[in-house]
C-alpha positions as CSV (number, residue, x, y, z in Angstrom):
1,M,-53.3,-7.3,9.1
2,L,-52.8,-11.0,10.4
3,G,-53.4,-12.2,6.7
4,R,-50.5,-9.6,5.4
5,N,-48.1,-11.0,7.9
6,L,-49.1,-14.5,7.4
7,D,-48.3,-13.8,3.5
8,D,-45.1,-12.4,4.5
9,A,-44.3,-15.5,6.5
10,E,-44.9,-18.0,4.1
11,E,-43.0,-15.8,1.4
12,W,-40.1,-15.8,3.9
13,V,-40.4,-19.3,4.2
14,R,-40.5,-20.0,0.4
15,S,-37.4,-17.8,-0.1
16,W,-35.4,-19.6,2.7
17,S,-36.2,-22.8,1.4
18,S,-35.1,-22.2,-2.3
19,Q,-32.0,-20.7,-1.0
20,D,-31.2,-23.7,1.2
21,S,-32.0,-25.9,-1.6
22,G,-29.6,-24.0,-3.8
23,R,-26.8,-24.0,-1.4
24,A,-27.2,-27.9,-1.1
25,E,-27.2,-28.2,-4.7
26,A,-24.1,-26.0,-5.0
27,T,-22.4,-28.1,-2.1
28,A,-23.4,-31.1,-3.9
29,T,-21.8,-29.7,-7.5
30,L,-18.5,-28.7,-5.4
31,A,-18.2,-32.4,-4.0
32,D,-18.6,-33.6,-7.5
33,R,-16.0,-31.4,-8.8
34,I,-13.7,-31.9,-6.0
35,A,-13.8,-35.7,-6.7
36,G,-12.9,-35.5,-10.1
37,L,-10.0,-33.1,-9.8
38,A,-6.5,-34.2,-10.4
39,A,-3.2,-32.4,-10.6
40,S,0.7,-33.1,-11.6
41,A,3.9,-31.6,-11.3
42,T,7.0,-31.9,-13.0
43,G,10.5,-31.7,-11.1
44,G,14.3,-32.5,-11.6
45,D,14.7,-30.7,-14.8
46,G,11.7,-32.8,-16.1
47,A,13.3,-36.2,-14.8
48,V,10.2,-36.7,-12.5
49,R,6.7,-36.2,-13.1
50,V,4.2,-36.9,-10.4
51,H,0.4,-37.3,-10.8
52,V,-2.3,-37.0,-8.0
53,N,-6.1,-37.7,-7.5
54,S,-8.6,-35.3,-5.5
55,G,-7.3,-37.0,-2.0
56,G,-3.7,-36.1,-2.7
57,N,-2.6,-39.9,-3.4
58,V,-0.3,-40.4,-6.0
59,T,-1.6,-41.9,-9.3
60,A,1.1,-41.9,-11.4
61,L,4.8,-41.5,-11.3
62,D,7.0,-40.8,-14.4
63,L,10.8,-41.0,-14.2
64,D,12.6,-39.8,-17.0
65,D,15.9,-41.7,-18.3
66,S,17.9,-38.5,-17.1
67,A,16.6,-39.4,-13.5
68,R,19.4,-42.1,-13.3
69,R,22.1,-39.0,-12.9
70,L,20.7,-38.4,-9.6
71,S,21.7,-40.2,-6.4
72,G,19.1,-42.4,-4.6
73,A,18.7,-39.9,-1.8
74,D,18.6,-36.7,-4.5
75,L,15.9,-38.9,-6.4
76,A,13.8,-39.4,-3.4
77,A,14.1,-35.8,-2.5
78,E,13.1,-34.8,-5.9
79,I,10.0,-37.2,-6.0
80,M,8.7,-36.0,-2.6
81,R,9.2,-32.4,-3.5
82,T,7.2,-32.9,-7.1
83,M,4.6,-34.9,-5.1
84,R,4.3,-31.9,-2.6
85,R,4.0,-29.3,-5.6
86,A,1.2,-31.4,-7.4
87,Q,-0.5,-31.6,-4.1
88,S,-0.4,-27.6,-3.5
89,G,-1.6,-27.4,-7.1
90,L,-4.6,-29.7,-6.2
91,R,-5.3,-27.3,-3.5
92,E,-5.2,-24.5,-5.9
93,R,-7.9,-26.1,-8.3
94,V,-9.9,-26.9,-5.1
95,A,-10.0,-23.1,-4.5
96,V,-11.1,-22.4,-7.9
97,A,-13.7,-25.1,-7.7
98,V,-14.9,-23.4,-4.5
99,G,-15.2,-20.1,-5.7
100,E,-17.3,-21.2,-8.7
101,T,-19.8,-23.1,-6.8
102,V,-20.3,-22.3,-3.0
103,G,-18.2,-19.3,-2.7
104,A,-15.1,-18.7,-0.8
105,E,-16.7,-16.7,1.6
106,S,-19.4,-19.0,2.6
107,E,-19.1,-21.5,5.7
108,T,-18.7,-24.4,3.4
109,G,-16.4,-23.0,1.3
110,R,-14.2,-21.7,3.9
111,A,-14.1,-25.0,5.7
112,V,-13.4,-26.9,2.6
113,L,-10.1,-24.7,1.7
114,E,-9.1,-24.9,5.3
115,S,-9.1,-28.6,5.0
116,F,-6.9,-28.6,1.6
117,T,-4.7,-25.9,3.2
118,Q,-4.0,-27.8,6.1
119,R,-3.4,-31.4,4.1
120,F,-1.6,-29.5,1.4
121,P,0.5,-26.4,2.7
122,P,2.4,-24.6,-0.2
123,V,5.6,-25.7,-1.4
124,P,8.4,-23.2,-0.6
125,D,10.7,-23.0,-3.6
126,G,14.3,-24.3,-2.8
127,P,15.3,-27.4,-0.8
128,V,12.9,-28.6,1.8
129,A,14.3,-29.1,5.3
130,P,13.3,-32.4,7.0
131,V,10.4,-32.6,8.8
132,M,12.2,-34.7,11.6
133,P,15.7,-34.3,12.8
134,A,17.8,-37.2,12.2
135,S,17.7,-39.9,15.0
136,A,20.3,-40.1,17.5
137,P,22.7,-43.2,17.0
138,F,21.7,-46.5,18.5
139,P,23.3,-46.8,21.9
140,S,25.7,-49.1,22.6
141,F,25.9,-51.2,25.6
142,S,28.7,-52.2,27.9
143,I,28.8,-55.4,30.2
144,R,29.8,-53.9,33.3
145,P,28.7,-54.8,36.8
146,T,26.1,-52.5,38.0
147,L,26.5,-53.8,41.8
148,P,30.0,-54.1,43.5
149,H,29.6,-57.9,44.5
150,Q,29.2,-59.0,40.4
151,Q,31.8,-60.1,38.4
152,P,32.0,-59.1,34.6
153,A,30.2,-61.2,32.0
154,N,31.7,-63.7,30.2
155,G,29.3,-63.7,27.3
156,H,26.9,-66.2,28.8
157,E,25.7,-64.1,31.5
158,S,24.5,-60.7,32.1
159,G,26.7,-59.9,34.9
160,R,24.4,-61.1,37.7
161,D,25.4,-63.3,40.3
162,S,24.5,-66.9,39.0
163,R,23.4,-68.1,42.5
164,A,20.6,-65.6,42.5
165,R,18.4,-67.8,40.4
């Protein structure tokens, strides 16, 4: 009886070890596939094309001559929107690679997909709202005495009593 349980245990260890090495191989394959991914997107009626690498960094920016018809602010917004669409396309390619290697339901697959989803969320159609609100205008300062015994400044002093030095 002891020999039978020992044989079963050895078989289980061999099975677990082969599954573990299979998972490691699939994870390495996924890492290699992700490292080689790139994506592109076109925007502004073909005036802007952005290429990104597997890290989401812009590797190329192509501007058509028709981009000149856009104002500077509109061109900048179109470049950013197109870049985000390219990065979102990268996220979609990673999802395919995960499904073909480690599987989207595996712990590794979920972690990789979550990481790319957080870094490159889906881009909504239409204009993108600014991430931060516009800053308040720079404050202006008036030269007024703050204490009753101070005289207004004449441009050389800040309104302090010059005897206080």
